[in-house]
C-alpha positions in Angstrom: -33.3 -33.6 129.3 -31.6 -30.8 127.3 -33.1 -29.8 123.9 -30.2 -29.8 121.3 -32.3 -28.8 118.3 -31.7 -25.2 117.1 -34.6 -22.8 117.5 -37.0 -22.6 114.7 -35.9 -19.1 113.7 -32.3 -20.3 113.3 -33.4 -23.0 110.9 -35.3 -20.4 108.9 -32.3 -18.1 108.9 -30.0 -20.9 107.6 -32.5 -21.7 104.8 -32.5 -18.0 103.9 -28.7 -17.9 103.9 -28.6 -21.0 101.6 -31.1 -19.4 99.3 -29.1 -16.1 99.2 -25.9 -18.0 98.5 -27.6 -19.9 95.7 -28.9 -16.5 94.3 -25.4 -15.0 94.6 -23.9 -18.0 92.8 -26.5 -17.6 90.0 -25.7 -13.8 89.8 -22.0 -14.6 89.6 -22.7 -17.0 86.7 -24.9 -14.4 85.0 -22.1 -11.8 85.5 -19.6 -14.2 84.0 -21.8 -14.8 81.0 -22.4 -11.1 80.7 -18.7 -10.5 80.7 -18.2 -13.1 78.0 -21.0 -11.6 75.9 -19.4 -8.1 76.4 -16.0 -9.5 75.3 -17.6 -10.9 72.2 -19.4 -7.6 71.6 -16.1 -5.8 71.7 -14.6 -8.3 69.3 -17.6 -7.9 67.0 -17.3 -4.1 67.2 -13.6 -4.4 66.3 -14.4 -6.7 63.4 -17.2 -4.4 62.3 -14.8 -1.5 62.4 -12.2 -3.4 60.4 -14.9 -4.4 57.9 -16.1 -0.8 57.7 -12.6 0.3 57.0 -12.1 -2.3 54.3 -15.5 -1.4 52.9 -14.5 2.2 52.7 -11.3 1.2 51.0 -13.2 -1.0 48.5 -15.7 1.9 47.9 -12.8 4.2 47.2 -11.2 1.6 44.9 -14.6 1.1 43.1 -14.9 4.9 42.8 -11.4 5.1 41.3 -12.1 2.2 39.0 -15.4 3.8 38.0 -13.7 7.1 37.3 -11.0 5.2 35.2 -13.7 3.4 33.4 -15.4 6.6 32.6 -12.2 8.1 31.4 -11.4 5.1 29.3 -14.9 5.1 27.9 -14.5 8.7 27.0 -11.1 8.1 25.4 -12.6 5.1 23.5 -15.5 7.3 22.2 -13.0 9.9 21.1 -10.8 7.3 19.5 -13.8 5.9 17.6 -14.7 9.4 16.5 -11.2 9.9 15.2 -11.1 6.5 13.5 -14.4 7.3 11.8 -13.0 10.6 10.6 -9.8 8.9 9.5 -11.8 6.3 7.6 -13.8 8.9 5.9 -10.5 10.7 5.0 -8.9 7.5 3.7 -12.0 6.8 1.6 -11.8 10.3 0.2 -8.1 9.9 -0.5 -8.6 6.5 -2.1 -11.2 8.0 -4.5 -8.8 10.9 -5.2 -5.9 8.4 -5.8 -8.1 6.4 -8.2 -9.0 9.6 -10.0 -5.3 10.7 -10.1 -4.3 7.3 -11.4 -6.8 7.7 -14.2 -5.6 11.3 -14.9 -2.0 10.0 -14.8 -2.8 7.2 -17.3 -4.6 9.7 -19.5 -1.7 12.2 -19.3 0.8 9.5 -20.0 -1.2 8.4 -23.0 -1.4 12.0 -24.3 2.3 12.6 -23.7 3.2 9.4 -25.5 0.9 10.4 -28.3 2.4 13.9 -28.5 5.9 12.4 -28.3 5.0 10.0 -31.1 3.7 12.8 -33.2 6.8 14.8 -32.6 8.9 11.8 -33.8 6.5 11.0 -36.7 8.9 12.6 -39.3 12.0 11.0 -37.8 14.1 8.0 -38.9 16.9 6.4 -36.9 20.1 5.3 -38.7 22.2 2.7 -36.9 25.8 1.4 -37.5 27.2 4.5 -39.2 30.8 5.1 -38.0 31.4 8.4 -36.2 33.9 10.9 -37.6 35.4 13.9 -35.9 33.7 17.2 -37.0 31.3 15.2 -39.2 28.3 16.6 -41.0 25.5 14.2 -40.0 23.2 15.5 -42.7 25.8 14.8 -45.5 26.4 11.4 -43.9 22.7 10.5 -44.1 22.4 11.8 -47.6 25.4 9.8 -48.7 24.0 6.6 -47.2 20.6 7.1 -48.8 22.2 7.8 -52.2 24.7 4.9 -52.0 23.0 2.1 -50.0 19.3 2.9 -50.9 20.1 3.9 -54.4 17.9 7.0 -54.4 19.2 9.6 -56.9 17.2 12.4 -55.2 19.1 11.9 -51.9 21.0 15.2 -52.3 17.8 17.1 -52.6 16.1 15.7 -49.5 15.0 18.3 -47.0 15.8 17.9 -43.3 14.8 20.0 -40.3 17.7 18.6 -38.2 20.1 15.7 -38.2 22.3 14.7 -35.2 23.8 11.9 -33.2 21.7 10.6 -30.2 23.2 10.1 -26.8 26.5 10.8 -25.0 29.8 9.8 -26.8 31.2 6.6 -25.4 34.4 4.7 -26.2 33.8 1.7 -28.4 30.1 2.7 -29.0 28.7 4.0 -32.2 25.8 6.4 -31.6 22.8 6.3 -33.9 21.8 9.3 -36.0 18.3 10.7 -35.9 17.1 12.6 -38.9 13.9 14.7 -38.9 12.6 14.9 -42.5 10.9 18.1 -43.5 8.4 16.2 -45.7 6.7 13.1 -44.4 6.5 11.7 -47.9 10.3 11.8 -48.3 10.6 10.1 -44.9 8.3 7.3 -46.1 10.1 7.0 -49.4 13.4 6.3 -47.5 11.7 4.0 -44.9 10.0 1.9 -47.6 13.2 1.7 -49.6 15.0 0.4 -46.5 12.5 -2.4 -46.4 13.2 -3.4 -50.0 17.0 -3.4 -49.4 16.9 -4.8 -45.9 19.3 -7.6 -46.8 21.9 -5.2 -48.2 21.7 -3.0 -45.2 22.0 -6.0 -42.9 25.1 -7.2 -44.7 26.6 -3.7 -44.1 25.6 -3.8 -40.4 23.4 -0.8 -41.0 19.9 -0.4 -39.6 17.1 2.1 -40.5 13.9 2.4 -38.6 11.3 4.8 -37.2 11.9 6.6 -33.9 9.6 5.7 -31.1 8.9 7.0 -27.6 10.6 4.7 -24.9 7.3 3.3 -23.7 6.2 2.4 -27.2 9.7 1.1 -28.0 9.6 -1.2 -25.0 6.1 -2.4 -25.9 7.2 -3.1 -29.5 10.2 -5.0 -28.3 8.0 -7.3 -26.3 5.4 -7.7 -29.1 8.1 -8.4 -31.7 8.9 -11.7 -30.0 5.1 -12.6 -30.1 4.9 -11.4 -33.6 7.7 -13.7 -34.7 6.1 -16.7 -33.0 2.7 -16.0 -34.5 4.2 -15.5 -38.0 6.0 -18.9 -37.7 2.5 -20.4 -37.0 1.3 -19.0 -40.3 -0.8 -16.3 -38.8 -1.2 -12.9 -40.4 0.4 -10.4 -38.1 0.7 -6.6 -38.1 2.4 -4.3 -35.6 0.8 -0.8 -35.5 2.6 1.5 -33.2 2.4 -0.4 -29.8 -0.4 -2.7 -30.8 -0.2 -6.1 -32.4 -2.9 -7.6 -34.6 -3.1 -11.3 -35.2 -5.5 -12.3 -38.0 -7.2 -9.0 -37.6 -7.6 -9.3 -33.8 -6.0 -7.1 -31.2 -3.5 -9.1 -29.1 -3.7 -8.6 -25.4 -1.3 -10.6 -23.2 -3.5 -11.0 -20.1 -6.9 -11.0 -21.8 -8.6 -12.9 -24.6 -8.1 -11.3 -28.0 -10.6 -8.6 -29.0 -11.7 -8.1 -32.6 -10.7 -4.6 -33.7 -9.8 -3.3 -37.1 -6.3 -1.9 -37.3 
């Protein structure tokens, strides 16, 4: 009988071949896994490179922003310093302005006072018809002698007498007369009060000459004066101040007691 079983060594060899094939298969699987891992590593390296590039870009941007921030901060500090200087300058100018306003008010008051004093000896005559080549002094003396009935009119002394303003058609300019003696000026002025009705009937007016500021103030106060007089109050207008029952009238303030 023939033995069909392979020899023992062949069986061992086959087992070894199977074992080797199994190992090769495992190696191939490991190699495949390694290749996959390598591919992922390459992908990660690419991603890292991209991230690194983006990070560098961000760092550059941050550096640029930081530099801009520093520049803006420096400009802001410089602006604050300039504003502080300007504020100090403005405060100084404001103080100077207040001081100048006080000086201006004081100078205006002094100028008005000087202007008033320069007009102290003057009287204004209104409503006297103008004549060509007229002698204003003779016109005034004639008015004083005729309308005010003062016999010494011809002997009154004047420093100067003239029309005021520019000639205008249909307009009669007033005459200003500067008396040499204040007593004579007061004599004429008081007489004009006594004969006010006669002068009014003849459309003639006589009054003191005032600086414009005082004239405007007196015009406003005259309306108040008339109202207060109608109420039975005692009123007195002294230059550009109105006294009501001995109290100084002030439009925007309560009245302050002050002797005129």
